[in-house]
Structure formats: C-alpha cells, structure tokens
C-alpha positions as CSV (number, residue, x, y, z in Angstrom):
1,M,-51.8,-11.4,-17.2
2,S,-51.0,-13.3,-14.0
3,I,-48.9,-16.4,-14.5
4,L,-49.1,-17.3,-10.9
5,S,-51.4,-16.1,-8.1
6,V,-51.1,-16.9,-4.4
7,E,-54.1,-15.9,-2.3
8,H,-54.4,-15.7,1.5
9,L,-51.5,-18.1,2.2
10,F,-51.1,-19.3,5.8
11,H,-48.4,-21.9,6.7
12,D,-46.9,-23.2,9.9
13,F,-43.8,-25.3,10.1
14,G,-42.8,-27.2,13.3
15,G,-45.2,-25.1,15.4
16,R,-43.8,-21.8,14.0
17,T,-45.8,-19.4,11.8
18,I,-44.0,-18.9,8.5
19,F,-46.7,-17.1,6.4
20,E,-49.8,-15.3,7.5
21,D,-52.4,-14.1,4.9
22,V,-49.8,-13.7,2.1
23,N,-50.8,-12.6,-1.3
24,F,-48.5,-12.7,-4.3
25,R,-48.7,-12.6,-8.1
26,L,-46.3,-13.0,-10.9
27,L,-46.9,-11.3,-14.3
28,K,-45.4,-12.2,-17.7
29,G,-41.8,-11.0,-18.1
30,E,-41.3,-10.0,-14.4
31,H,-37.8,-10.7,-13.0
32,I,-38.3,-11.1,-9.3
33,G,-35.8,-11.2,-6.5
34,L,-37.2,-13.1,-3.5
35,I,-35.1,-11.9,-0.5
36,G,-35.1,-12.0,3.3
37,A,-33.0,-13.1,6.2
38,N,-32.1,-16.8,6.8
39,G,-35.1,-18.8,8.1
40,E,-37.8,-16.3,6.9
41,G,-39.3,-18.9,4.5
42,K,-38.0,-18.1,1.0
43,S,-37.3,-21.8,0.1
44,T,-40.5,-22.8,1.8
45,F,-42.4,-20.4,-0.4
46,M,-40.7,-22.0,-3.5
47,K,-41.7,-25.4,-2.3
48,I,-45.3,-24.3,-1.8
49,I,-45.7,-22.7,-5.2
50,T,-44.2,-25.9,-6.8
51,R,-46.7,-28.0,-4.8
52,Q,-43.9,-29.8,-3.0
53,L,-45.5,-28.5,0.2
54,T,-49.2,-28.1,0.9
55,P,-50.0,-24.9,2.9
56,E,-52.3,-24.9,5.9
57,Q,-54.6,-22.4,4.1
58,G,-54.7,-20.5,0.8
59,K,-54.7,-21.0,-2.9
60,V,-51.8,-21.4,-5.4
61,I,-53.2,-20.8,-8.9
62,W,-51.1,-21.3,-12.0
63,S,-52.2,-20.2,-15.5
64,N,-53.1,-23.0,-17.9
65,K,-50.2,-24.7,-19.8
66,V,-47.5,-22.9,-17.9
67,K,-44.2,-24.8,-17.9
68,V,-42.3,-24.3,-14.7
69,G,-38.6,-24.9,-14.3
70,Y,-37.3,-25.2,-10.7
71,L,-33.6,-25.4,-9.7
72,D,-33.6,-27.6,-6.7
73,Q,-30.1,-28.3,-5.6
74,H,-31.2,-31.4,-3.6
75,T,-32.2,-33.3,-6.8
76,V,-30.4,-36.6,-7.0
77,L,-28.7,-37.3,-10.3
78,E,-29.0,-41.0,-11.4
79,K,-25.8,-43.0,-11.1
80,G,-24.7,-44.5,-14.4
81,K,-26.0,-41.5,-16.5
82,T,-23.6,-39.2,-18.3
83,I,-23.8,-35.4,-18.3
84,R,-25.1,-35.6,-21.9
85,D,-27.8,-38.1,-20.9
86,I,-29.0,-35.8,-18.1
87,L,-29.0,-32.7,-20.4
88,K,-31.0,-34.6,-23.1
89,T,-33.8,-35.2,-20.6
90,A,-34.5,-31.5,-20.9
91,Y,-36.2,-32.4,-24.2
92,Q,-38.0,-35.4,-23.0
93,D,-41.5,-33.9,-23.5
94,L,-40.5,-32.8,-27.0
95,F,-39.3,-36.3,-28.0
96,Q,-42.7,-37.5,-26.8
97,L,-44.4,-34.9,-29.0
98,E,-42.3,-35.9,-32.0
99,N,-43.3,-39.5,-31.5
100,K,-47.0,-38.4,-31.4
101,M,-46.5,-36.5,-34.6
102,L,-44.9,-39.5,-36.4
103,D,-47.7,-41.6,-35.2
104,Y,-50.2,-39.2,-36.8
105,Y,-48.3,-39.4,-40.1
106,N,-48.4,-43.2,-40.0
107,K,-52.2,-43.1,-39.5
108,M,-52.8,-40.8,-42.4
109,S,-52.6,-43.6,-45.0
110,D,-55.8,-45.0,-43.6
111,C,-58.3,-42.3,-42.4
112,N,-61.3,-40.3,-43.5
113,E,-61.4,-36.6,-44.3
114,D,-62.4,-35.5,-40.9
115,E,-59.7,-37.6,-39.2
116,M,-57.2,-36.2,-41.7
117,N,-58.1,-32.6,-40.9
118,F,-57.9,-33.3,-37.2
119,M,-54.5,-34.9,-37.5
120,L,-53.1,-32.1,-39.7
121,E,-54.3,-29.5,-37.2
122,E,-52.6,-31.5,-34.4
123,I,-49.4,-31.9,-36.4
124,G,-49.3,-28.1,-37.0
125,E,-49.6,-27.4,-33.3
126,I,-46.9,-30.0,-32.4
127,Q,-44.6,-28.6,-35.1
128,E,-45.0,-25.1,-33.7
129,E,-44.3,-26.3,-30.2
130,L,-41.1,-28.1,-31.4
131,D,-39.9,-25.0,-33.3
132,V,-40.5,-22.7,-30.3
133,H,-38.4,-25.0,-28.1
134,D,-35.5,-25.5,-30.5
135,F,-36.2,-29.2,-31.0
136,Y,-34.2,-29.4,-34.2
137,L,-31.2,-27.7,-32.6
138,I,-30.9,-30.0,-29.6
139,D,-27.3,-31.1,-30.1
140,S,-26.1,-27.6,-30.8
141,K,-28.1,-26.1,-27.9
142,I,-26.6,-28.7,-25.5
143,E,-23.1,-27.9,-26.7
144,E,-23.7,-24.2,-26.3
145,V,-25.1,-24.3,-22.8
146,A,-22.6,-27.0,-21.7
147,S,-19.7,-24.9,-22.9
148,A,-21.0,-21.7,-21.3
149,L,-21.3,-23.4,-17.9
150,G,-18.0,-25.3,-18.1
151,L,-19.5,-28.7,-18.6
152,K,-17.7,-29.5,-21.9
153,E,-14.4,-29.2,-20.1
154,I,-15.5,-31.9,-17.6
155,G,-16.5,-34.1,-20.4
156,L,-20.1,-34.6,-21.5
157,D,-19.7,-38.4,-21.5
158,N,-18.5,-38.6,-17.8
159,D,-20.7,-40.3,-15.2
160,V,-22.5,-37.7,-13.1
161,D,-22.0,-39.7,-9.9
162,A,-18.3,-38.8,-9.7
163,L,-18.8,-35.0,-9.9
164,S,-18.4,-32.3,-7.2
165,G,-21.4,-30.4,-5.7
166,G,-20.6,-27.4,-7.9
167,Q,-20.5,-29.5,-11.1
168,R,-23.8,-31.1,-10.2
169,T,-25.4,-27.7,-9.7
170,K,-24.1,-26.7,-13.2
171,I,-25.7,-29.7,-14.7
172,L,-29.1,-29.0,-13.0
173,L,-28.9,-25.4,-14.1
174,A,-27.9,-26.3,-17.7
175,K,-30.8,-28.8,-17.9
176,L,-33.2,-26.2,-16.6
177,L,-32.1,-23.5,-19.1
178,L,-32.3,-26.0,-22.0
179,E,-35.9,-26.7,-21.1
180,K,-36.8,-23.1,-21.8
181,P,-39.7,-23.0,-19.3
182,D,-42.3,-20.2,-19.1
183,I,-41.0,-19.4,-15.6
184,L,-37.7,-20.1,-13.9
185,L,-37.6,-20.6,-10.2
186,L,-34.0,-20.4,-9.0
187,D,-33.0,-21.0,-5.4
188,E,-29.6,-19.6,-4.8
189,P,-28.2,-20.6,-8.2
190,T,-24.8,-18.9,-7.7
191,N,-23.9,-21.1,-4.8
192,Y,-21.1,-23.4,-6.0
193,L,-20.7,-21.5,-9.3
194,D,-17.4,-19.9,-10.0
195,E,-17.0,-16.3,-11.1
196,N,-16.9,-16.9,-14.9
197,H,-20.1,-18.9,-14.8
198,I,-21.9,-16.5,-12.5
199,L,-21.1,-13.8,-15.1
200,W,-22.5,-16.0,-17.9
201,L,-25.7,-16.7,-15.8
202,K,-26.0,-12.9,-15.1
203,N,-26.0,-12.1,-18.8
204,Y,-28.4,-15.0,-19.6
205,L,-31.0,-13.7,-17.0
206,Q,-30.6,-10.1,-18.1
207,N,-31.7,-11.2,-21.6
208,Y,-34.3,-13.7,-20.5
209,E,-37.6,-12.9,-22.0
210,N,-39.8,-15.0,-19.7
211,A,-40.5,-14.5,-16.0
212,F,-38.3,-15.8,-13.2
213,I,-38.2,-15.8,-9.4
214,L,-34.7,-15.7,-7.9
215,I,-33.6,-16.4,-4.3
216,S,-30.1,-15.1,-3.8
217,H,-28.0,-13.4,-1.1
218,D,-25.5,-12.3,-3.8
219,I,-26.4,-8.6,-3.8
220,P,-24.3,-7.5,-6.9
221,F,-25.9,-10.4,-8.8
222,L,-29.4,-9.4,-7.7
223,N,-28.9,-5.8,-8.7
224,E,-28.0,-6.7,-12.2
225,V,-30.8,-9.1,-13.1
226,V,-34.1,-8.3,-11.2
227,N,-36.6,-5.5,-11.7
228,L,-38.8,-6.3,-8.7
229,I,-38.1,-7.3,-5.1
230,Y,-40.4,-9.3,-2.9
231,H,-39.2,-9.1,0.7
232,V,-40.0,-12.0,3.1
233,E,-40.2,-10.7,6.7
234,N,-42.4,-11.2,9.7
235,N,-44.6,-13.8,8.1
236,T,-45.5,-11.7,5.1
237,I,-44.2,-10.8,1.6
238,T,-44.0,-7.2,0.5
239,R,-43.5,-6.0,-3.1
240,Y,-41.0,-3.3,-4.1
241,V,-40.3,-2.0,-7.6
242,G,-36.7,-1.9,-8.7
243,N,-33.5,-3.8,-7.8
244,Y,-32.0,-4.6,-4.4
245,D,-30.4,-1.2,-3.9
246,E,-33.7,0.6,-4.8
247,F,-35.6,-1.7,-2.4
248,K,-33.1,-0.9,0.4
249,K,-33.7,2.8,0.1
250,V,-37.5,2.5,0.2
251,Y,-37.4,-0.2,2.9
252,E,-35.3,2.1,5.2
253,I,-37.7,5.0,4.6
254,R,-40.8,2.8,5.4
255,K,-39.1,1.4,8.5
256,Y,-38.3,4.9,9.8
257,Q,-41.9,6.1,9.1
258,A,-43.3,3.0,10.9
259,E,-41.1,3.7,13.9
260,K,-42.2,7.3,14.1
261,A,-45.8,6.4,13.6
262,Y,-45.5,3.9,16.5
263,E,-43.8,6.5,18.7
264,R,-46.6,9.1,18.0
265,Q,-49.3,6.5,18.7
266,Q,-47.6,5.5,22.0
267,A,-47.4,9.2,23.0
268,E,-51.1,9.6,22.2
269,I,-52.0,6.5,24.1
270,E,-50.1,7.7,27.1
271,K,-51.8,11.1,26.9
272,L,-55.3,9.5,26.7
273,E,-54.6,7.1,29.5
274,D,-53.3,9.9,31.7
275,F,-56.4,12.0,31.0
276,I,-58.7,9.1,31.7
277,A,-57.0,8.2,35.0
278,R,-57.2,11.9,36.2
279,N,-60.8,12.5,35.1
280,K,-62.9,9.3,35.2
281,A,-63.7,9.8,38.9
282,R,-64.9,13.4,38.6
283,V,-68.5,13.9,37.7
284,A,-67.8,17.0,35.7
285,T,-65.2,15.4,33.5
286,R,-66.4,11.7,33.5
287,G,-68.1,12.1,30.1
288,M,-64.9,13.4,28.5
289,A,-63.0,10.5,30.1
290,N,-65.5,7.9,28.8
291,S,-65.2,9.5,25.3
292,R,-61.4,9.2,25.4
293,M,-61.8,5.6,26.7
294,K,-63.9,4.7,23.7
295,K,-61.4,6.3,21.4
296,L,-58.7,4.2,23.0
297,E,-60.7,1.0,22.7
298,K,-61.3,1.6,19.0
299,M,-57.7,2.6,18.2
300,E,-55.9,0.1,15.9
301,R,-52.7,-0.5,17.8
302,L,-49.5,-0.4,15.8
303,E,-46.9,-3.0,16.5
304,K,-43.4,-2.0,17.4
305,S,-41.0,-3.3,14.7
306,V,-38.8,-6.1,16.1
307,E,-35.2,-5.8,15.2
308,K,-33.9,-9.1,13.7
309,I,-31.1,-10.8,15.7
310,K,-27.8,-10.0,14.0
311,P,-25.1,-12.6,14.4
312,E,-21.9,-11.9,16.2
313,F,-18.9,-14.0,15.1
314,N,-15.6,-13.6,17.1
315,F,-13.0,-16.2,16.4
316,K,-10.9,-17.1,19.5
317,L,-7.2,-16.9,18.8
318,G,-5.2,-19.9,20.0
319,K,-1.6,-20.4,21.0
320,T,1.2,-18.9,18.9
321,P,2.2,-21.3,16.1
322,S,5.6,-21.5,14.3
323,R,6.5,-19.1,11.5
324,F,5.5,-21.5,8.8
325,I,2.0,-22.9,9.0
326,A,2.3,-25.2,6.0
327,I,5.0,-25.9,3.5
328,I,3.5,-27.6,0.3
329,H,6.2,-29.5,-1.6
330,D,5.5,-31.1,-5.1
331,L,1.9,-31.8,-3.9
332,V,-0.3,-33.6,-6.5
333,I,-3.9,-33.7,-5.3
334,G,-6.6,-36.0,-6.5
335,Y,-8.3,-39.3,-6.0
336,D,-8.0,-41.8,-8.8
337,T,-6.5,-39.3,-11.2
338,P,-4.4,-36.1,-10.6
339,L,-6.3,-32.8,-10.3
340,S,-3.1,-30.7,-10.3
341,I,0.4,-30.5,-11.4
342,P,2.9,-30.6,-8.5
343,L,2.1,-27.7,-6.2
344,N,4.7,-25.7,-4.3
345,F,3.9,-22.9,-2.0
346,T,4.2,-21.8,1.6
347,I,1.7,-20.4,4.0
348,E,3.2,-18.2,6.8
349,K,1.8,-17.3,10.2
350,G,-0.7,-14.4,9.9
351,H,-1.2,-14.7,6.2
352,K,-4.7,-14.7,4.7
353,V,-5.0,-16.7,1.5
354,A,-7.9,-17.1,-0.9
355,L,-8.0,-20.2,-3.2
356,I,-10.0,-19.4,-6.3
357,G,-10.8,-21.2,-9.6
358,A,-13.5,-23.1,-11.4
359,N,-15.5,-25.8,-9.9
360,G,-14.1,-29.3,-9.9
361,I,-10.4,-28.4,-10.1
362,G,-9.7,-29.4,-6.5
363,K,-10.1,-26.5,-4.1
364,T,-11.8,-28.6,-1.5
365,T,-9.5,-31.5,-2.2
366,L,-6.5,-29.2,-1.6
367,L,-7.9,-28.0,1.7
368,K,-8.4,-31.6,2.9
369,S,-5.0,-32.6,1.7
370,V,-3.4,-29.8,3.7
371,M,-5.3,-30.9,6.8
372,G,-4.3,-34.5,6.3
373,M,-8.0,-35.6,5.8
374,I,-7.1,-37.3,2.5
375,D,-3.8,-38.5,1.2
376,P,-2.2,-36.8,-1.8
377,L,-1.2,-38.8,-4.9
378,S,2.4,-37.6,-4.4
379,G,4.4,-34.9,-2.7
380,N,3.8,-33.8,0.9
381,V,2.5,-31.1,3.3
382,E,4.7,-30.2,6.2
383,L,2.6,-28.5,8.9
384,G,4.2,-26.2,11.5
385,E,4.2,-26.6,15.2
386,N,1.3,-25.7,17.5
387,I,-1.2,-25.7,14.7
388,E,-4.8,-25.4,15.8
389,I,-7.3,-25.5,12.9
390,G,-10.8,-24.3,12.8
391,Y,-12.4,-25.9,9.8
392,F,-15.7,-24.8,8.1
393,E,-16.9,-27.5,5.8
394,Q,-18.8,-26.5,2.7
395,E,-21.8,-28.7,3.4
396,D,-23.1,-31.0,6.1
397,R,-24.6,-33.7,4.0
398,S,-25.7,-35.8,7.0
399,N,-29.4,-36.2,7.8
400,N,-29.0,-34.7,11.2
401,N,-32.0,-35.4,13.4
402,K,-30.5,-33.8,16.6
403,T,-31.6,-30.4,17.8
404,C,-29.2,-27.5,17.5
405,I,-28.7,-27.7,21.3
406,E,-27.9,-31.4,21.2
407,D,-25.6,-31.0,18.2
408,L,-23.5,-28.2,19.8
409,W,-23.5,-30.0,23.2
410,E,-21.7,-32.9,21.5
411,V,-18.9,-30.5,20.6
412,Y,-18.9,-28.7,24.0
413,P,-20.1,-31.3,26.6
414,G,-18.8,-29.2,29.5
415,Y,-21.1,-26.2,28.6
416,T,-24.2,-25.6,30.6
417,Q,-27.5,-25.4,28.6
418,Y,-27.4,-21.6,29.2
419,E,-24.0,-21.4,27.7
420,I,-25.1,-23.5,24.7
421,R,-28.1,-21.4,24.1
422,S,-26.1,-18.2,24.5
423,A,-23.5,-19.4,22.0
424,L,-26.2,-20.2,19.4
425,A,-28.0,-17.0,20.0
426,K,-24.8,-15.0,19.4
427,C,-24.6,-16.6,15.9
428,G,-28.0,-15.2,15.0
429,L,-30.3,-18.2,15.8
430,T,-33.6,-17.6,17.4
431,T,-35.1,-19.6,20.3
432,E,-37.3,-21.5,17.8
433,Q,-34.3,-22.3,15.6
434,I,-32.2,-23.3,18.5
435,E,-34.8,-25.8,19.6
436,S,-35.4,-27.1,16.1
437,R,-33.8,-30.2,14.6
438,V,-30.8,-29.4,12.4
439,M,-32.3,-31.2,9.4
440,V,-35.3,-28.8,9.2
441,L,-33.2,-25.6,9.3
442,S,-32.5,-23.6,6.2
443,G,-29.0,-23.7,4.6
444,G,-28.1,-20.3,6.2
445,E,-29.2,-21.4,9.6
446,Q,-27.2,-24.6,9.3
447,A,-24.1,-22.6,8.2
448,K,-24.5,-20.4,11.4
449,L,-24.5,-23.6,13.5
450,R,-21.3,-24.8,11.9
451,L,-19.7,-21.5,12.4
452,C,-20.8,-21.6,16.1
453,K,-18.8,-24.9,16.5
454,I,-15.7,-23.1,15.3
455,I,-15.8,-19.7,17.0
456,N,-16.0,-21.2,20.5
457,T,-12.8,-23.2,20.2
458,P,-9.4,-21.3,20.2
459,C,-7.6,-21.8,16.9
460,N,-4.7,-20.1,15.1
461,V,-5.6,-21.3,11.5
462,L,-9.0,-20.9,9.9
463,I,-9.8,-23.1,6.9
464,L,-13.1,-21.9,5.4
465,D,-14.6,-23.7,2.4
466,E,-17.3,-21.5,0.8
467,P,-18.5,-20.0,4.1
468,T,-20.7,-17.4,2.4
469,N,-23.0,-20.0,0.7
470,H,-26.5,-19.6,2.0
471,L,-25.7,-16.8,4.5
472,D,-27.9,-13.6,4.4
473,Q,-26.3,-10.2,4.0
474,D,-26.0,-9.4,7.7
475,A,-24.3,-12.7,8.4
476,K,-21.9,-12.2,5.5
477,D,-21.0,-8.7,6.6
478,E,-20.4,-9.9,10.2
479,L,-18.3,-12.9,9.0
480,K,-16.2,-10.6,6.8
481,R,-15.5,-8.3,9.8
482,A,-14.7,-11.3,12.0
483,I,-12.2,-12.7,9.6
484,Q,-10.6,-9.3,9.1
485,A,-10.3,-9.0,12.9
486,F,-8.8,-12.5,13.4
487,N,-5.0,-12.3,14.0
488,G,-4.3,-15.8,12.9
489,T,-3.9,-17.4,9.5
490,V,-6.7,-17.9,7.1
491,L,-7.1,-20.2,4.1
492,L,-10.3,-19.4,2.3
493,V,-12.2,-20.8,-0.7
494,C,-14.8,-18.3,-2.0
495,H,-16.4,-17.4,-5.3
496,E,-17.4,-13.9,-4.2
497,P,-14.7,-11.3,-4.9
498,E,-16.5,-8.6,-3.1
499,F,-16.3,-10.8,0.0
500,Y,-12.7,-11.9,0.0
501,K,-10.8,-9.1,-1.8
502,D,-10.7,-6.9,1.3
503,I,-9.7,-9.8,3.6
504,V,-6.8,-11.7,2.0
505,D,-3.3,-10.6,1.1
506,T,-2.6,-13.5,-1.3
507,I,-4.8,-15.0,-4.0
508,I,-3.9,-18.5,-5.5
509,N,-5.8,-19.3,-8.7
510,L,-5.7,-23.1,-8.9
511,E,-6.6,-23.0,-12.6
512,D,-3.0,-22.1,-13.2
513,S,-2.0,-25.5,-11.7
514,S,-4.9,-27.6,-12.6
515,T,-4.9,-30.6,-14.9
516,K,-8.5,-29.8,-16.0
517,I,-10.6,-26.7,-16.0
518,A,-14.3,-27.3,-15.1
C-alpha cells in the first residue's frame, strides 16, 4: 500500500525548472536513498512533500493518519528550554491523548449506557495508541536515545541555546526518533554527527521497521541502510532497486545505452537527410524522398545526455613560511568554561593534520583559537612567519541576499565579470546558480562558493572546518584530490574517515584532551 504518492509534479524555482512531470511513490517499509548532485532539487522535494512548498502543478497524496517525522536542520530551538524539555515534546500528542482518556474516565460516573460504551471504545483505542508509542516508557526511552546520541554527556538539563550546531542536530534527531513516526524524512542527518553516533544511527536505520527517505552524500552510510535509490537528475526522479553501489552499476549501463542509442539515431538522421537532399529534386526518386521525409518528421528525437559540470579545485600555494606553522603551548580553549585540558602540540610546515572527536568538545573553537579569532582561556599560540591562511568556515549563517557574482566580487574587486564567472564555473556552479542569490542556493552550492573564495587567493596553510558537509560525491572526490595535491600545511576537521585517512599524516583526537565528551 502506498504511504505517499506524488503525481505529475511540476515545479519552478527562481525561473529555473526543478521538476517536470515527476511521479513518485513510497510503500510501507521501504528504505529510500534520495540522491543527486548539489542543486538538483532533493531538499526542495522534501519541502514539497512536507507541504512547506506548494508545487506549480501536481498532487502530493498521503495516506490517512500517517505520522511524518522530518529532520529539518534549520529548526530553531527555543531559548530557555533544556534538552530534556525539547525531547519530551516528542510525546506531546500522547500527553494530549492521555488527558483525553482521563477526561473520559471522569465523565463515566455520570453517563448513560450508550455514552459509556462509546467512551470505553475510545479509551481502548487511546490505550492501544499509547502502548504502540511507548508512552509509559517515556523517561527510559529519552535516557536511551539521549545516551546513544551523546546528549547525556552534554547534560539533559542544559539550555539548548548554548549548544553547537552538531549538538543541536543531535537533539532534533533524538526528538524525531522518539516520536516513532510512520515515515522518517532525513535531510543529510550525518552532517555534524561524529563517527560513533553515525554508527549508532546506521544500526538504528538498518533495524527500522517503518519507511524512511534519506538524503545523504555519505556513500558508505547510504550503502548500509537503504534498499531503494531515487535519483534526482535533469528535472526528474528515477527509481533503482538496491543500494548506492547497485544503483551506480545500473546507472552507468543505462547511460552508456542512451549514448549509443543517441549516436545510432543521429547516424540514421544524417543518412535520411542525405538521401532526401540527393533525391527530392529527381522525379523518379521524389516519392522515396518524401517517404523518408515523413519518417524523419515522425521520429521521436532522443536528447543527448548533458554531462554535469564537475568542479575543479586547485589551491594556490603562497610564499614559503617558517618551519613551524604553529606552536601550541598549554592552550586551554573555551568560552565561559574550559573545553580542554592544557594542549601542547606543534604543527610543522607541510604537515596535514586531522582534528577528530565528538561534537561539542571544541574542534571549531580550537581552529578559531589557533587563528586568533577568539582568545583562549589560558596558554598561547605562537604562529610562524609568513603565514597565509585559507579558512573554510563550517557554515555561513548570514542571510546573504547578494548574488554569487556580487558576493565573490567583494572578495576580488579587481576581477572582471568574466573572471568572476569563470572562477565560479570552475567550482561547479552553473550559470543559473552563479546569477542566483546566495540565500536560495543549496548547502552544497554555498559550500562551493566558499571554496571559490579560498582557492583564488594564494595561501600556505589551509584550515578547513567540515568541508565535506553538503558536498556531492564529485565535489568531495575533487576536494580530496586538491588537498592531496596542495604542498602547504593543512589543518582539517572532518567526521568522514574515508575522506581524511588518505590525506593526513597526523590525527589528533580531541576527546583525549577534552573536559567533556559530547
């Protein structure tokens, strides 16, 4: 039985066609991976099926009484609420049902037989609903999920307003899992999660009985948890049975077959056109020429597959720095309270270092302390000479109303418009995206813009804070190649071992020096 049906979906965004006559259905128990390059419309599709966006045309039909849980990382957590308060809201509907049931019990002392039978039937249904959703195990379920996602270590009675982006994502995910919806909609849930909690989420989804739709560029994760792939490309969505690796094999075969079919048709068209041109003027062969002309007119023309623009990242190496890039001496990082014990380590010229560890233990804080963007609580960082830093920030939280062209022009005012457009195109952005406002771009497209600002300025130290978040596979592969080819120093925060393990020569696990594990 279909839980969700999408029929003849058409949608434009900013003058650009996103979907054209798309049909989609979700059946009970299906574990779907929704994949595609940055900007193809995956998150837009999620917003359409959750009715946050209204499509230009088409129908979105949900089955009756389907409870949908949507992980939206842009959800604002209310200041003044604790983690426990937020997690308890997962059971808000059940508390309302319990109140309704108690109200029925109170009314039973003064009712007739028909009213009594009606209320008993209602109470039975409510009781069944409460049991299905573990109402009487609320406290233990909150403790269990909070522990699995590292929230207990943060402290369930801490105010959510003071938490990092990764910790907030964990809270939203925990609340969603506690709700036990009939269908989970997860938009890049592994972004900001550390390795241990990605593993827990993987195991959870593998054993999840209900349906889910998952957007992710984490290929190993996708391979482990989905049994269907829906590929978003060229304004449509195509269904493939199996995980990502199985999709890739079939996709390449279909792509090859489509290319060959196009080539055969083009050869046939050329042959027909040549025959018509040579024979339409001759009386004896004019009939055959007209016959071929009609065949040509009726032919359904195949379209040549358009190769997606692949990004090209090449970091420019700056002047030669001193031997020691940074000497960290008794450095205690934090804001109001320490996040670390005194840190002591040295980063030498040409070294490539990965900072790893759970969310909230201070990886980003350490990067900013090294760069002098925030003051440490104690200790110091001694930077070497001739240091030129290229810094990729994890998120741009500003509501940027400028176009990509305007935004990059602020960084490189001496560039011509042609040079600005060329620089953005090299990073994998299309003409439409280049002319769009930054605020309407997808997370992956915004990440490519931020990378563009770095690669066009010479530097000898790259400081990259979760650069793979939101990037599609082609962009991640190219970024990995570019970092490997960079002859300078690299300080990298990343939660994907398959990305950084072939890049770095040193791994620093901040959990070993943290005052708290989150």
